[in-house]
DRENVEXTI-211259 format. One record per atom (N, C-alpha, C): x, y, z. Coordinates in steps of 0.1 Angstrom, whole numbers, padded with zeros to 4 digits, always signed. Example, Ala and Ser with C-alpha at 12.3 -4.5 7.8 and 13.67 -1.06 7.14 Angstrom:
2
+0132-0057+0078+0123-0045+0078+0132-0033+0078+0128-0022+0071+0137-0011+0071+0129+0000+0079
//
This chain:
422
+0029+0015+0372+0032+0005+0357+0018+0005+0351+0014+0010+0336+0003+0007+0336+0002-0006+0323-0002-0014+0326-0005-0023+0316-0018-0022+0303-0011-0024+0294-0022-0025+0282-0032-0030+0284-0047-0025+0282-0055-0041+0276-0053-0050+0264-0059-0057+0261-0053-0065+0250-0059-0061+0241-0058-0059+0225-0069-0059+0215-0076-0069+0211-0074-0083+0220-0085-0093+0216-0094-0089+0226-0096-0085+0234-0104-0083+0246-0110-0072+0244-0106-0063+0234-0114-0051+0232-0122-0057+0222-0123-0065+0213-0131-0068+0203-0139-0079+0207-0137-0088+0218-0143-0094+0226-0157-0088+0230-0149-0070+0238-0159-0070+0242-0172-0063+0235-0169-0055+0220-0177-0054+0214-0183-0064+0203-0194-0055+0201-0201-0065+0190-0194-0074+0179-0204-0087+0171-0202-0086+0165-0195-0077+0151-0180-0084+0144-0174-0078+0138-0184-0069+0124-0191-0082+0124-0199-0081+0113-0214-0073+0114-0217-0067+0125-0227-0059+0128-0231-0047+0124-0212-0043+0126-0209-0030+0118-0214-0025+0102-0210-0038+0095-0214-0035+0083-0226-0038+0078-0232-0047+0087-0248-0049+0086-0258-0039+0085-0252-0030+0100-0263-0015+0098-0254-0003+0084-0247-0004+0080-0240-0001+0072-0250+0000+0054-0248-0017+0053-0261-0018+0046-0272-0017+0051-0281-0016+0062-0291-0014+0064-0298+0000+0057-0284+0006+0060-0285+0021+0056-0285+0028+0044-0278+0017+0039-0279+0016+0020-0289+0019+0016-0293+0002+0020-0305+0003+0011-0319+0018+0011-0318+0023+0025-0325+0030+0031-0323+0043+0018-0312+0045+0014-0300+0055+0008-0305+0054-0009-0312+0040-0010-0313+0038-0027-0320+0047-0029-0332+0052-0030-0341+0059-0040-0330+0071-0037-0327+0074-0029-0321+0088-0034-0305+0089-0046-0308+0073-0049-0292+0074-0058-0300+0071-0075-0295+0078-0084-0297+0071-0095-0304+0052-0097-0319+0056-0107-0318+0042-0105-0307+0036-0110-0302+0034-0122-0294+0026-0124-0286+0018-0112-0281+0027-0109-0269+0026-0092-0278+0016-0086-0290+0023-0081-0297+0011-0076-0304+0003-0078-0304-0002-0090-0308-0016-0096-0299-0024-0097-0285-0022-0094-0273-0034-0092-0274-0029-0080-0276-0024-0067-0277-0031-0053-0290-0030-0046-0295-0033-0056-0313-0034-0045-0313-0047-0041-0308-0059-0037-0307-0069-0040-0306-0069-0020-0325-0065-0013-0322-0063+0004-0318-0078+0010-0324-0084+0003-0326-0102+0008-0315-0102+0010-0308-0103-0004-0294-0110-0005-0284-0109+0009-0271-0119+0007-0264-0115+0019-0250-0106+0014-0247-0094+0022-0236-0087+0008-0223-0087+0014-0211-0094+0009-0202-0093+0016-0196-0079+0018-0180-0082+0025-0179-0064+0033-0173-0061+0019-0166-0066+0007-0161-0058-0003-0172-0050-0008-0182-0058-0009-0193-0053-0021-0199-0039-0009-0202-0040+0001-0204-0027+0012-0194-0016+0009-0178-0022+0008-0170-0013+0010-0170-0009-0007-0173-0016-0017-0177-0010-0027-0187+0004-0035-0196+0000-0027-0209+0005-0025-0206+0022-0018-0198+0017-0010-0199+0030-0002-0189+0041-0011-0183+0035-0018-0174+0049-0029-0186+0054-0039-0199+0042-0046-0210+0047-0050-0215+0058-0042-0219+0057-0030-0225+0069-0025-0220+0082-0025-0209+0083-0031-0201+0098-0034-0213+0106-0041-0221+0105-0054-0232+0106-0057-0245+0110-0056-0246+0103-0041-0258+0106-0039-0259+0119-0025-0266+0120-0028-0273+0138-0019-0270+0137-0006-0274+0122-0004-0273+0117+0015-0255+0114+0017-0245+0116+0013-0230+0112+0011-0229+0110+0026-0228+0122+0033-0222+0127+0041-0228+0115+0055-0241+0117+0052-0252+0103+0067-0251+0093+0063-0240+0087+0051-0237+0075+0046-0222+0075+0061-0214+0085+0055-0201+0085+0060-0201+0084+0077-0210+0093+0081-0213+0092+0096-0215+0079+0099-0222+0069+0096-0227+0058+0102-0216+0050+0093-0208+0050+0089-0192+0042+0083-0184+0051+0095-0189+0051+0105-0182+0058+0117-0167+0047+0115-0156+0056+0120-0146+0046+0120-0142+0045+0112-0144+0047+0096-0135+0042+0084-0133+0055+0078-0127+0067+0082-0132+0080+0074-0126+0076+0056-0129+0088+0048-0123+0083+0035-0112+0096+0037-0106+0098+0026-0094+0106+0023-0100+0120+0031-0088+0131+0032-0091+0139+0035-0099+0149+0019-0107+0162+0027-0110+0169+0014-0107+0173+0002-0096+0176+0005-0083+0187-0006-0075+0177-0011-0078+0159-0005-0069+0148-0015-0077+0148-0029-0065+0144-0040-0064+0146-0053-0062+0135-0059-0066+0124-0068-0083+0122-0071-0091+0117-0060-0100+0119-0060-0111+0114-0053-0122+0103-0053-0122+0093-0046-0139+0084-0050-0147+0089-0054-0155+0089-0069-0167+0095-0071-0166+0108-0079-0158+0113-0078-0157+0123-0088-0142+0123-0094-0138+0110-0099-0127+0110-0114-0126+0101-0120-0117+0107-0130-0121+0099-0142-0116+0084-0141-0119+0077-0155-0114+0067-0154-0099+0062-0162-0098+0074-0162-0085+0075-0166-0080+0065-0185-0078+0056-0184-0073+0048-0202-0083+0039-0200-0095+0043-0214-0101+0027-0214-0096+0021-0217-0103+0003-0224-0099-0006-0226-0092-0003-0241-0099+0008-0251-0093+0007-0262-0082+0016-0259-0078+0019-0252-0061+0028-0248-0056+0020-0243-0057+0010-0238-0047-0001-0233-0034-0009-0244-0024-0007-0244-0016-0016-0257-0010-0027-0250-0012-0038-0251-0013-0048-0252+0006-0046-0257+0015-0052-0251+0028-0056-0252+0033-0045-0242+0029-0032-0236+0034-0020-0228+0034-0023-0213+0040-0022-0208+0038-0024-0191+0042-0010-0189+0039-0002-0180+0036+0006-0170+0039+0005-0157+0056+0014-0155+0057+0011-0137+0050+0024-0130+0042+0019-0125+0039+0032-0113+0049+0037-0102+0052+0046-0097+0060+0052-0087+0051+0063-0078+0047+0059-0069+0046+0075-0059+0058+0081-0054+0057+0090-0051+0067+0095-0045+0064+0110-0038+0073+0114-0027+0073+0126-0021+0081+0124-0009+0091+0139-0017+0103+0145-0009+0116+0136-0008+0120+0124-0020+0128+0120-0021+0137+0121-0034+0140+0132-0041+0144+0137-0055+0160+0131-0057+0169+0129-0045+0182+0122-0048+0177+0110-0052+0171+0099-0042+0172+0084-0041+0165+0084-0060+0152+0091-0058+0145+0088-0072+0152+0094-0085+0160+0099-0082+0166+0102-0094+0180+0085-0096+0182+0081-0093+0192+0070-0096+0176+0058-0095+0171+0062-0092+0155+0049-0096+0151+0048-0109+0150+0059-0112+0145+0066-0124+0154+0058-0135+0164+0064-0130+0180+0060-0142+0181+0047-0143+0183+0041-0136+0180+0023-0133+0169+0020-0143+0163+0029-0145+0148+0024-0150+0146+0026-0168+0157+0037-0168+0157+0036-0184+0164+0031-0194+0173+0021-0186+0181+0009-0197+0175-0002-0197+0160-0003-0192+0154-0019-0194+0155-0026-0206+0161-0038-0204+0159-0049-0213+0146-0054-0217+0141-0051-0232+0127-0057-0233+0130-0071-0237+0115-0077-0237+0114-0092-0239+0108-0095-0248+0102-0090-0263+0088-0091-0269+0084-0107-0269+0089-0113-0267+0085-0130-0263+0079-0134-0254+0083-0123-0243+0076-0132-0229+0066-0120-0230+0059-0108-0244+0052-0097-0239+0052-0086-0237+0065-0083-0238+0075-0068-0229+0083-0064-0243+0070-0059-0253+0073-0049-0259+0081-0032-0257+0074-0026-0251+0075-0015-0249+0072-0011-0232+0079-0001-0229+0071+0000-0212+0073+0021-0209+0066+0018-0199+0067+0035-0196+0067+0038-0180+0075+0045-0179+0076+0052-0161+0065+0060-0152+0051+0055-0150+0040+0068-0142+0046+0073-0130+0049+0080-0131+0056+0087-0119+0045+0102-0112+0040+0099-0100+0029+0105-0093+0035+0111-0083+0038+0127-0087+0043+0131-0072+0037+0135-0063+0033+0133-0051+0026+0134-0045+0022+0148-0032+0025+0160-0037+0032+0170-0036+0046+0178-0024+0057+0171-0032+0068+0171-0030+0072+0190-0029+0076+0190-0019+0083+0203-0019+0101+0206-0019+0105+0195-0028+0119+0189-0020+0125+0197-0038+0111+0196-0048+0121+0203-0063+0116+0191-0070+0113+0182-0064+0109+0165-0076+0102+0174-0087+0090+0182-0090+0085+0178-0095+0093+0191-0110+0099+0202-0101+0114+0210-0113+0121+0202-0120+0128+0195-0110+0134+0189-0113+0134+0180-0128+0124+0169-0122+0117+0159-0137+0117+0167-0146+0108+0181-0145+0107+0187-0155+0116+0193-0170+0126+0192-0164+0139+0193-0167+0138+0212-0174+0151+0214-0182+0148+0227-0187+0141+0229-0200+0134+0237-0198+0123+0241-0209+0114+0230-0208+0110+0225-0201+0099+0212-0202+0106+0199-0210+0117+0201-0211+0125+0190-0212+0128+0173-0202+0121+0169-0206+0122+0156-0194+0133+0153-0191+0142+0149-0185+0155+0146-0180+0154+0126-0186+0146+0123-0178+0144+0107-0181+0139+0103-0192+0138+0096-0208+0126+0097-0219+0117+0084-0212+0112+0080-0206+0108+0067-0203+0097+0074-0190+0101+0087-0184+0089+0092-0175+0078+0096-0184+0068+0097-0174+0058+0101-0176+0050+0110-0160+0050+0124-0162+0045+0127-0144+0035+0131-0149+0030+0135-0133+0020+0138-0131+0021+0142-0112+0010+0144-0114+0010+0154-0095-0005+0158-0087-0003+0154-0075-0012+0161-0073-0009+0167-0054-0025+0170-0052-0018+0172-0036-0018+0166-0023-0008+0167-0017-0006+0156-0008-0013+0148-0005-0014+0137-0005-0028+0128-0003-0023+0115+0004-0012+0113-0001-0007+0097+0005-0009+0089-0008+0004+0080-0003+0006+0066-0013-0006+0064-0024-0017+0057-0014-0031+0054-0017-0035+0060-0032-0038+0071-0029-0043+0080-0037-0032+0082-0049-0023+0083-0048-0010+0084-0058-0007+0071-0068-0012+0064-0063-0009+0048-0070-0021+0049-0074-0031+0048-0070-0044+0048-0078-0048+0061-0092-0040+0073-0089-0038+0080-0102-0029+0076-0112-0020+0066-0107-0005+0060-0119-0010+0052-0124-0023+0040-0118-0030+0031-0123-0035+0041-0140-0043+0048-0130-0059+0054-0137-0050+0062-0152-0039+0067-0151-0034+0070-0163-0026+0061-0169-0020+0051-0161-0015+0042-0173-0018+0036-0182-0009+0033-0198-0015+0026-0204-0010+0011-0208-0003+0010-0201+0005-0007-0199-0007-0019-0196-0008-0031-0202-0015-0043-0202-0013-0046-0187+0000-0046-0183+0008-0050-0169+0013-0038-0162+0008-0040-0151+0010-0030-0140+0021-0035-0133+0034-0025-0129+0050-0029-0124+0045-0018-0109+0046-0021-0094+0046-0013-0087+0062-0013-0079+0067-0002-0082+0082+0000-0072+0077+0012-0062+0087+0011-0054+0088+0028-0045+0095+0030-0054+0097+0047-0050+0107+0060-0056+0120+0058-0052+0123+0051-0037+0136+0049-0034+0141+0032-0035+0133+0024-0048+0142+0016-0048+0148+0009-0066+0160+0006-0064+0168+0007-0076+0174-0005-0081+0164-0007-0096+0164-0023-0100+0178-0023-0111+0181-0033-0111+0187-0041-0121+0183-0036-0137+0190-0043-0151+0189-0038-0161+0178-0052-0165+0173-0064-0157+0173-0075-0162+0157-0073-0154+0156-0061-0149+0142-0059-0136+0130-0064-0144+0123-0057-0156+0112-0061-0159+0111-0077-0171+0121-0076-0176+0123-0088-0183+0120-0100-0176+0124-0103-0163+0128-0113-0155+0111-0108-0143+0104-0104-0145+0087-0102-0143+0083-0106-0156+0085-0104-0170+0079-0109-0177+0081-0116-0183+0089-0128-0179+0097-0147-0183+0088-0152-0168+0086-0147-0153+0077-0149-0150+0061-0149-0154+0060-0140-0157+0041-0140-0159+0042-0151-0168+0045-0150-0183+0047-0156-0195+0048-0173-0186+0057-0172-0182+0053-0191-0180+0044-0194-0174+0043-0185-0161+0029-0191-0154+0013-0186-0167+0014-0177-0175+0003-0182-0182+0001-0193-0188+0018-0194-0194+0016-0203-0207+0008-0217-0197+0014-0218-0186+0011-0233-0175-0005-0230-0169-0008-0224-0161-0023-0223-0158-0038-0215-0170-0031-0209-0188-0035-0207-0192-0048-0194-0193-0046-0187-0177-0051-0176-0178-0046-0164-0170-0055-0154-0170-0041-0143-0163-0042-0142-0148-0044-0151-0141-0049-0149-0125-0036-0145-0119-0022-0145-0121-0011-0147-0115-0005-0135-0116+0001-0127-0107+0015-0116-0106+0024-0127-0103+0040-0117-0106+0051-0123-0099+0055-0109-0084+0062-0118-0081+0066-0107-0069+0080-0114-0066+0085-0096-0068+0103-0101-0072+0111-0102-0054+0123-0100-0059+0130-0097-0048+0130-0087-0041+0129-0076-0029+0139-0068-0025+0150-0069-0013+0158-0061-0019+0172-0063-0008+0171-0048+0002+0176-0043+0012+0175-0037+0022+0190-0027+0023+0190-0020+0017+0206-0013+0016+0203+0001+0024+0215+0008+0029+0221+0016+0033+0230+0022+0022+0236+0018+0013+0243+0016+0002+0240+0030-0007+0243+0039-0008+0232+0055-0017+0240+0052-0028+0255+0052-0028+0263+0055-0042+0264+0043-0046+0265+0034-0042+0263+0019-0052+0253+0004-0042+0237+0012-0048+0226+0001-0036+0229-0010-0044+0233-0016-0058+0227-0022-0058+0238-0033-0058+0253-0028-0051+0265-0041-0041+0256-0048-0031+0241-0044-0029+0237-0055-0015+0238-0064-0016+0245-0078-0009+0239-0087-0014+0224-0092-0001+0218-0105-0006+0210-0105+0003+0209-0115+0010+0201-0109+0024+0201-0114+0038+0192-0118+0040+0191-0127+0051+0181-0133+0062+0172-0121+0063+0176-0111+0067+0163-0101+0072+0155-0095+0062+0163-0099+0044+0155-0089+0037+0144-0100+0032+0142-0116+0037+0126-0122+0034+0114-0115+0037+0110-0121+0025+0096-0113+0033+0083-0123+0027+0073-0124+0033+0059-0138+0037+0050-0131+0033+0052-0122+0025+0040-0111+0023+0032-0116+0008+0020-0120+0013+0015-0120+0001+0020-0110-0017+0015-0099-0013+0018-0090-0025+0019-0072-0018+0026-0069-0021+0037-0054-0016+0039-0047-0028+0037-0035-0028+0039-0028-0035+0052-0023-0038+0060-0033-0030+0078-0025-0031+0080-0034-0048+0078-0047-0051+0086-0049-0059+0075-0063-0066+0059-0060-0075+0053-0064-0080+0052-0060-0091+0048-0071-0101+0041-0071-0115+0023-0081-0115+0019-0069-0122+0003-0077-0124-0002-0076-0138-0012-0085-0140-0017-0078-0154-0026-0069-0149-0032-0057-0159-0041-0050-0156-0054-0053-0154-0060-0065-0160-0073-0070-0157-0076-0080-0149-0062-0085-0138-0064-0087-0125-0060-0077-0118-0058-0068-0116-0054-0056-0109-0068-0055-0101-0079-0044-0116-0090-0039-0116-0097-0047-0111-0101-0066-0108-0110-0072-0110-0104-0075-0091-0108-0064-0084-0104-0065-0067-0117-0057-0061-0128-0052-0068-0137-0048-0055-0141-0033-0054-0126-0026-0058-0133-0012-0062-0126-0009-0075-0133-0001-0079-0127+0001-0099-0128+0014-0102-0113+0015-0114-0115+0033-0114-0123+0042-0115-0137+0039-0120-0144+0049-0113-0150+0054-0106-0139+0048-0094-0145+0051-0078-0133+0053-0068-0118+0057-0077-0110+0059-0070-0095+0052-0077-0100+0037-0076-0090+0028-0081-0087+0017-0073-0080+0006-0072-0079-0008-0067-0075-0009-0051-0067+0005-0050-0058+0009-0033-0074+0012-0025-0074+0005-0013-0088+0017-0007-0083+0028-0003-0088+0044-0004-0089+0048-0003-0088+0058+0014-0091+0046+0024-0096+0043+0036-0078+0044+0042-0075+0040+0034-0063+0037+0041-0050+0053+0037-0057+0059+0039-0047+0074+0040-0037+0078+0047-0034+0070+0060-0019+0074+0064-0011+0059+0060-0001+0057+0069+0012+0047+0061+0007+0034+0065+0009+0023+0060+0010+0009+0063-0002+0002+0057-0004-0010+0056-0016-0021+0053-0025-0016+0040-0023-0005+0027-0026-0004+0019-0028-0012+0009-0014-0020+0007-0014-0030-0006-0014-0043-0002-0011-0046+0019-0012-0060+0015-0032-0061+0018-0045-0047+0026-0057-0051+0015-0060-0057+0005-0053-0046-0001-0055-0054-0014-0048-0069-0019-0039-0068-0014-0036-0084-0016-0046-0093-0012-0053-0086-0001-0065-0098+0009-0072-0102-0007-0077-0086-0012-0088-0088-0019-0082-0099-0031-0071-0094-0041-0070-0103-0047-0073-0118-0042-0070-0121-0035-0068-0131-0026-0080-0139-0028-0090-0128-0022-0100-0132-0027-0104-0144-0035-0101-0133-0042-0111-0141-0056-0101-0145-0068-0090-0149-0058-0085-0167-0068-0069-0157-0071-0070-0149-0072-0052-0140-0071-0038-0152-0075-0033-0155-0081-0018-0166-0072-0005-0155-0076+0008-0165-0065+0015-0150-0065+0027-0163-0074+0034-0152-0079+0046-0161-0088+0057-0156-0083+0068-0165-0076+0079-0155-0067+0091-0155-0083+0096-0146-0084+0104-0136-0094+0118-0132-0085+0124-0140-0078+0142-0139-0073+0147-0131-0083+0148-0137-0095+0157-0128-0108+0150-0112-0109+0141-0107-0104+0138-0092-0108+0137-0088-0091+0151-0085-0089+0159-0076-0079+0159-0059-0075+0156-0057-0065+0148-0046-0064+0159-0043-0053+0168-0032-0051+0176-0026-0039+0163-0015-0029+0164-0021-0020+0156-0008-0010+0165+0003-0002+0167+0012-0004+0175+0023+0001+0168+0030+0012+0176+0024+0026+0172+0030+0038+0183+0036+0041+0181+0049+0046+0196+0056+0054+0195+0054+0061+0211+0051+0068+0212+0049+0078+0209+0057+0091+0204+0044+0102+0195+0055+0116+0202+0067+0121+0198+0074+0123+0202+0086+0130+0188+0092+0139+0196+0089+0154+0184+0100+0161+0175+0111+0158+0179+0114+0151+0167+0126+0145+0158+0118+0134+0162+0104+0130+0149+0098+0128+0141+0092+0131+0144+0093+0146+0136+0091+0155+0115+0091+0154+0119+0104+0159+0099+0110+0161+0093+0101+0145+0098+0103+0139+0090+0103+0126+0089+0086+0125+0095+0081+0130+0095+0062+0130+0088+0058+0137+0083+0064+0148+0077+0066+0161+0061+0067+0154+0061+0076+0147+0046+0080+0146+0040+0072+0128+0052+0068+0121+0047+0060+0113+0042+0044+0115+0047+0043+0131+0043+0031+0138+0031+0029+0140+0028+0043+0148+0012+0044+0153+0005+0044+0141+0008+0052+0126-0004+0054+0115-0002+0038+0109+0009+0028+0112+0007+0012+0110-0002+0011+0118-0001+0012+0132-0014+0007+0136-0023+0007+0136-0029+0020+0131-0040+0022+0132-0049+0020+0121-0042+0018+0110-0045+0014+0098-0048-0004+0099-0038-0007+0110-0045-0020+0112-0055-0027+0118-0058-0017+0129-0078-0020+0125-0084-0017+0112-0085-0011+0105-0093-0008+0097-0085-0018+0088-0079-0022+0089-0078-0037+0082-0081-0049+0083-0081-0051+0097-0094-0063+0101-0102-0061+0105-0106-0048+0101-0125-0048+0104-0131-0046+0088-0124-0048+0080-0128-0045+0068-0125-0064+0062-0113-0069+0068-0112-0087+0068-0113-0092+0077-0123-0096+0091-0125-0102+0102-0115-0117+0098-0106-0120+0090-0102-0132+0094-0091-0138+0096-0089-0150+0106-0078-0154+0111-0061-0148+0106-0062-0151+0088-0047-0151+0086-0047-0132+0086-0060-0128+0086-0052-0109+0093-0049-0105+0103-0058-0115+0109-0056-0109+0127-0041-0110+0129-0036-0128+0124-0024-0129+0126-0013-0114+0120-0014-0114+0108-0006-0104+0101-0010-0093+0110-0016-0086+0118-0020-0072+0119-0013-0077+0138-0009-0085+0145-0010-0091+0151-0019-0087+0161-0029-0092+0159-0042-0084+0172-0043-0100+0179-0037-0105+0186-0034-0117+0194-0032-0112+0205-0035-0123+0212-0032-0120+0236-0017-0124+0230-0012-0135+0223+0000-0138+0221+0013-0124+0223+0007-0117+0208+0018-0108+0206+0015-0093+0213+0007-0093+0219+0003-0086+0229+0013-0086+0242+0014-0100+0244+0022-0104+0259+0038-0103+0253+0043-0109+0244+0048-0106+0238+0057-0092+0236+0056-0082+0231+0063-0071+0230+0062-0069+0246+0050-0065+0253+0052-0064+0269+0063-0067+0272+0067-0081+0270+0077-0088+0278+0090-0084+0274+0091-0078+0259+0105-0075+0255+0106-0062+0258+0095-0056+0261+0098-0041+0264+0098-0037+0281+0098-0051+0284+0093-0050+0302+0084-0043+0306+0072-0043+0303+0060-0033+0305+0067-0023+0302+0071-0019+0295+0072-0005+0294+0086+0006+0296+0090-0002+0304+0104+0005+0312+0118+0003+0300+0115-0002+0288+0124-0004+0281+0116+0005+0267+0126+0019+0266+0113+0027+0255+0130+0034+0251+0116+0047+0239+0130+0051+0231+0134+0061+0240+0135+0066+0253+0142+0075+0265+0147+0067+0266+0144+0059+0276+0156+0049+0284+0165+0044+0272+0165+0038+0263+0172+0035+0257+0179+0049+0246+0178+0058+0251+0187+0068+0241+0201+0072+0247+0209+0073+0256+0219+0071+0259+0230+0060+0250+0222+0047+0251+0228+0036+0244+0229+0037+0225+0214+0042+0227+0213+0046+0208+0223+0049+0203+0230+0064+0216+0232+0072+0210+0250+0073+0208+0255+0062+0214+0270+0056+0211+0270+0048+0206+0257+0038+0200+0256+0029+0190+0261+0037+0175+0252+0049+0175+0251+0059+0160+0270+0065+0162+0273+0067+0173+0287+0072+0174+0292+0069+0168+0292+0054+0173+0307+0045+0170+0305+0031+0157+0296+0042+0148+0292+0033+0135+0280+0023+0138+0275+0021+0151+0259+0005+0151+0256+0009+0144+0246+0018+0132+0232+0019+0135+0227+0010+0133+0229-0002+0127+0218-0012+0126+0213-0016+0136+0229-0016+0147+0225-0027+0161+0215-0018+0168+0213-0005+0170+0211+0004+0175+0194+0005+0169+0197+0001+0156+0178+0000+0151+0175-0009+0158+0182-0023+0153+0175-0040+0162+0172-0036+0177+0181-0028+0182+0174-0027+0199+0163-0016+0194+0158-0009+0186+0143-0003+0188+0132-0008+0186+0134-0022+0179+0126-0032+0170+0110-0036+0181+0117-0041+0198+0105-0034+0203+0100-0025+0208+0109-0013+0209+0104+0002+0218+0088+0005+0199+0093-0002+0183+0084+0000+0175+0076-0003+0178+0078-0017+0180+0061-0026+0181+0053-0024+0192+0063-0020+0201+0049-0014+0213+0043-0003+0205+0049+0014+0202+0040+0021+0198+0033+0012+0185+0036+0004+0184+0024+0001+0172+0011-0008+0179+0017-0012+0188+0005-0021+0198-0007-0004+0201+0002-0005+0210-0006+0009+0214-0014+0015+0205-0007+0023+0194-0024+0023+0187-0030+0020+0180-0028+0006+0179-0041-0003+0178-0051-0005+0186-0044-0005+0201-0047-0002+0213-0063+0007+0213-0053+0016+0211-0062+0032+0214-0075+0032+0200-0068+0028+0188-0080+0026+0178-0091+0021+0182-0087+0006+0184-0098+0000+0191-0108+0004+0202-0104+0006+0211-0110+0017+0217-0118+0029+0217-0113+0035+0208-0118+0050+0201-0134+0040+0194-0129+0031+0186-0143+0022+0178-0153+0019+0182-0147+0010+0197-0155-0003+0202-0166+0003+0207
//
């Protein structure tokens, strides 16, 4: 029986979390003469204290310096996106200039990858949104970014002879690089003064946008600024035919500060997050795998004074197909990706709030080991039970039984990432 070392112990055995960034800062200062004078001038505060976000932002600016590969090696453990990812920080256009942004226009940004059937339902629901000019919603667009789908998504949305089947949709495409890059591309292409994020497997009601608009309008009137963003309600459902018929359940509650499943945020507030459009966009491209990229952005927004306004009237129904055994390998891999990204998240923001979110504590480590009986309960030992439950229409029960197993794979991936980078 193998007992995993605690992630907390790994953190304590390594040097201070900040030493990694201080080393990077020293290397950056040494590279400044290699950069253009204007860029160097803005970052030549050798004696000043650099925040983690400043270091992260400047890392993107090193993209045009002749020694950028050296800087990447120094910043070990947090690689940029793959070389064929498009767009890339440091080499992308900024998209809409301030003059191009249309006040009263809202942009719904949707990344998608091989989800054509539910994407059709998602876009159909967005076609008939009610406007609310008195609350700042005079028009809207739906910016869809295809992340290299192979299921005919681009062809289906392009329509016959180039005629788009959905009047509100603006379609863009990129090589497969993940949701982070896709959302950044969507933001750069969007013309709205308010950006709305939903997933491509989300189906909304016809008052979805107007509910967000009312919440933001009232918050702006009360606070007299644009510091707030509205966070809608997400209801998980396995009902493909009628997803909006699903009632809200206790398990649908989320305590997240900022998540891209259902959120509306003023463009000005979104871009005040430490990573500019000219360096890729607000979502950090370090998170090229699944998970945490939206919560990491939320942490930067929170540190800069953003406020959350709950908007339960803006409901999105998140479609999850009923669990099958064939899905299990992909689900476990997704948890491993989440674990690796959690370490990146914590290293960027080494505070108690993020530590608890990522479950980087002795308590969580012990809890999931106990719930899996130190590894005896796993996907292999549970397989006969899972097979029986799925065959008898108890897919939800089967997935509930797998929860400790999912988390053990997540914790193991975190542990391996900490050991590798420690």
